[in-house]
C-alpha positions in Angstrom: -105.6 -9.1 95.6 -106.7 -5.6 94.6 -108.7 -6.8 91.6 -112.0 -6.6 93.3 -114.7 -3.9 93.0 -114.1 -0.2 92.3 -114.6 0.6 96.0 -111.2 -0.9 96.9 -109.5 0.9 94.1 -110.9 4.2 95.2 -109.8 3.5 98.8 -106.3 2.8 97.6 -106.3 6.0 95.5 -107.5 8.1 98.4 -104.8 6.5 100.6 -102.1 7.2 98.0 -103.3 10.8 97.6 -103.2 11.3 101.4 -99.6 10.3 101.4 -98.2 12.0 98.3 -100.8 14.5 97.2 -100.8 16.2 100.5 -97.0 16.5 100.4 -97.1 17.9 96.9 -99.7 20.5 98.0 -97.5 21.5 101.0 -94.5 21.9 98.7 -96.6 24.1 96.4 -97.6 26.2 99.3 -93.9 26.6 100.3 -92.8 27.6 96.8 -95.8 29.9 96.3 -96.6 31.4 99.7 -98.8 34.1 98.2 -100.9 31.6 96.4 -101.2 29.6 99.6 -102.4 32.6 101.5 -105.1 33.2 99.0 -106.0 29.5 99.1 -106.4 29.7 102.8 -108.3 33.0 102.8 -105.7 34.9 104.7 -105.4 37.6 102.1 -109.0 38.7 102.2 -109.6 42.4 103.0 -110.1 43.2 106.7 -113.7 43.2 107.8 -113.3 45.4 110.8 -112.3 49.0 111.4 -108.6 49.5 112.1 -107.2 52.3 114.2 -104.1 54.1 112.9 -101.5 56.5 114.3 -99.8 59.6 112.8 -97.5 62.3 114.2 -98.1 66.0 114.5 -95.6 68.6 115.6 -96.8 71.8 117.3 -95.3 74.8 118.9 -95.0 75.4 122.7 -97.4 78.3 122.3 -100.0 76.1 120.6 -99.7 73.6 123.5 -100.0 76.4 126.0 -103.0 78.2 124.6 -104.6 75.5 122.5 -105.1 75.8 118.8 -106.8 74.6 115.6 -104.7 73.0 113.0 -105.3 71.5 109.5 -103.7 68.2 108.9 -103.5 66.7 105.4 -103.2 62.9 105.3 -102.4 60.8 102.2 -103.2 57.1 101.9 -103.3 54.5 99.2 -106.8 54.4 97.7 -108.8 51.6 99.3 -109.0 48.6 97.1 -106.4 49.9 94.6 -102.8 48.6 95.0 -101.4 49.7 91.6 -98.3 51.8 91.7 -100.0 54.1 89.2 -102.9 54.8 91.5 -102.8 58.3 92.9 -103.0 58.6 96.7 -106.1 60.0 98.3 -105.6 63.3 100.2 -107.8 64.1 103.2 -107.6 67.4 105.2 -108.7 67.2 108.8 -109.4 70.1 111.2 -107.6 69.2 114.5 -108.4 70.9 117.7 -105.3 71.0 120.0 -106.4 71.0 123.6 -104.9 73.6 125.9 -102.1 72.2 128.0 -101.4 69.1 125.8 -98.2 67.4 126.8 -95.3 66.2 124.6 -96.0 62.6 123.7 -99.8 62.8 124.3 -102.2 61.3 121.8 -105.2 63.1 120.4 -108.0 60.7 119.3 -110.0 61.5 116.2 -112.9 59.1 116.0 -113.6 57.5 112.6 -110.9 59.6 110.9 -108.4 56.8 110.1 -107.7 56.3 106.3 -109.9 53.4 105.1 -108.1 50.1 104.7 -110.6 48.5 102.3 -113.8 49.3 100.5 -117.0 48.8 102.6 -115.0 48.7 105.8 -115.8 51.3 108.5 -113.0 53.8 109.2 -111.2 53.3 112.5 -109.9 56.0 114.8 -106.9 58.1 114.1 -104.5 58.8 117.0 -102.2 61.8 116.6 -99.0 61.6 118.6 -98.0 65.1 119.7 -94.5 66.3 119.5 -93.5 69.8 120.8 -91.1 71.6 118.6 -87.9 72.9 120.3 -88.3 76.4 121.6 -85.7 79.2 121.4 -86.2 80.2 125.1 -87.8 77.4 127.0 -87.0 73.8 127.6 -90.0 71.4 128.3 -90.0 68.7 130.9 -93.4 67.2 131.0 -95.6 70.0 132.4 -92.6 72.1 133.7 -90.7 74.7 131.7 -87.1 75.7 132.2 -85.5 79.0 131.3 -81.9 80.4 131.8 -81.9 83.8 133.6 -78.6 85.7 133.3 -77.8 88.1 136.2 -74.8 90.3 136.9 -72.2 89.5 139.6 -73.5 92.4 141.8 -77.1 91.2 141.4 -76.0 87.8 142.6 -74.1 89.3 145.5 -76.6 91.9 146.6 -79.9 90.4 145.4 -82.2 91.9 142.9 -85.6 91.8 141.2 -85.3 90.8 137.6 -87.7 90.2 134.7 -88.0 86.7 133.4 -89.9 85.5 130.4 -92.9 83.3 130.6 -95.1 81.9 127.8 -97.8 84.5 128.5 -95.5 87.5 129.2 -92.8 88.7 131.6 -92.8 88.1 135.4 -90.7 89.5 138.2 -88.3 87.2 140.1 -86.8 88.1 143.4 -83.2 86.9 143.4 -81.8 86.5 146.9 -78.5 88.0 148.0 -75.7 85.5 147.5 -77.3 83.7 144.6 -75.1 81.1 143.0 -74.9 80.1 139.3 -77.1 77.1 138.5 -79.5 77.9 141.3 -83.1 76.9 140.4 -85.9 79.2 141.3 -89.5 78.1 140.9 -92.4 80.2 139.6 -95.4 78.1 140.5 -98.1 77.6 137.8 -96.1 79.3 135.1 -95.5 76.1 133.2 -98.0 74.3 130.9 -101.6 74.7 132.0 -103.5 71.8 133.6 -104.4 69.0 131.2 -107.1 66.5 132.1 -106.2 65.2 135.6 -102.6 66.5 135.4 -102.1 69.8 137.2 -100.4 72.9 135.8 -96.6 72.9 135.7 -94.1 75.4 137.0 -91.5 77.6 135.5 -87.9 76.9 136.7 -85.6 79.9 136.4 -82.0 78.7 136.2 -79.7 81.4 137.5 -76.7 82.1 135.2 -74.1 84.7 136.4 -72.9 86.7 133.5 -69.6 88.7 133.6 -69.2 91.8 131.5 -67.2 90.9 128.4 -65.5 94.3 128.5 -65.0 96.9 131.2 -64.9 100.6 131.2 -62.0 102.3 133.1 -64.3 103.1 136.0 -65.7 99.5 136.2 -62.2 98.1 136.1 -61.2 100.4 138.9 -64.2 99.3 141.0 -63.5 95.6 140.4 -59.8 96.1 141.4 -60.9 97.9 144.6 -63.3 95.0 145.3 -60.6 92.4 144.7 -58.4 94.2 147.3 -61.1 94.7 149.9 -62.8 91.3 149.6 -61.6 88.3 151.7 -63.9 85.9 149.8 -62.0 82.8 148.5 -64.2 80.5 146.4 -61.4 77.9 146.2 -60.8 77.7 149.9 -62.3 74.2 150.1 -59.9 73.0 147.4 -56.8 74.2 149.2 -57.5 72.4 152.5 
């Protein structure tokens, strides 16, 4: 029945190969996925530029005034994957724009480490992180600072000096100021950045009690305690 010409035999062989040879090839790909990737061309080097991202930490002062930083990047040498290959080091001069925000990204065109030989370098995006500051807390464009005042300054009102990034400023504390009160100094936060306006400085009032008293101070506080009818817990006793 199959003893005819060679054409029939070849057809049968092709049919047999399509049933079993294909399955064997698929099993080979499953056992050797890396070989399969090379067979299918998936492991070829990228032909297009690839953008990359890195992190950079700067001080609040650098974000406020702007700065120039030098950033050293290390990457695996393009086209060399051996563990013995030494990484390539590249130093970039980075201009920090004035008023940059925490979490902002700075784009460096064509400065991404190369991913393969003869492939154009992509863009490098630097994700900005502001380092914690010893005085100020950063909230987007606004800054917060704790301002301690004495009990008599809180009761009588006073003008006190408060720090800003660019120097001290005077703050008029109203009479009867309460602990935790927020007072706003407009435009004393981070400078404008792009379309984002300048931030404000929020002074958080903290009432500080003297840790020790002189004999005279103690006498005056005792006189005040006898003379005053103020009861801060009156609402709790109703």
